[in-house]
N, C-alpha and C positions, 0 to 999 in steps of 0.2 A: 459459382460466384462467390468471392470473398465477402465476409460480413463487413457491414459499415464500421469504419475505424472508431466512431463514437460508440457503438454497441460494444466492440470488442474492448475499448478502454474502459467502459463501464463495468463490463463483466469480469475483467481482470483486476480492477481496483476493489470491486466488492469481495472477489476471492482473497485478496491480500489481506484486507481488513478482517475477514472471517477467520482466515488461518491464525493470524496473531491473536484474535480473541480467543480461540479454541485452546490455543497453547498457553494462554494465561498470561500473555506478556503486556496487557494493558488492561486498564480498569475504566470502563466507559463513564464512570462517575467522576473520574480525575481528568481524562482527556476526552473531549467531546468527539463522539464518532464522526460528526459532519466535518470537523477540522481534519481528522486523520483521513476521511475520504477525500476531501479536497487536496491534500498533500499527495496522496497516492494517485488520484486522477491526473494531477498535474504532471507527475513523473512518467505516467502511463502515455499521456498524450504527447509529451515531449519525445519520448521513446518512438512512438508511431509516426508522428507527423514531422518532428524536425530532425530526428536521426534517421527516420525511415528503415527502422529495424524492428524485427519480430519481437514479441514478447515470449521469451524462452522460459523454461522452468528455471534454468540457473540466474536469469535476470530477476525474476520474480523472487527467487530465494534471497538474493542480495538486497532487494528492497524491503522485504520482510525483516531480514536481519537488522538492517539500519534502523528501521522503524523500531524494532524491539529494543534496541539499545537506547534510543531516545525516550521510549515510553516505559522503561523499566523502572520499577518502583526504587525510590531513593531514600536514604536515611534523612530524617529531618535535621536541618541545621548543618548540612553538608554542602 
C-alpha cells in the first residue's frame, strides 16, 4: 500500500530543506526554516494533490535549485 500523501509530502519537504542546508545554500538565521518548510510543503502538496504527479528526483532537484536562487546570499545595497 502506498504511503499517505501527507506523510510523503512532509518527508519530501524535509528532504528538500535539509539538502539545501547541507549545501550551505541558506542561513537559518536569515531565512526562517518554518517559512521555507511552508513553501516547500505547498509545492509538494500541489504536485501530489492537484497535479497528481509523483515526487521524482528531477522535480526535487528543480525545487531545490529554485529555492537556492531565492535564498542565496546577496550583497547589501543591491
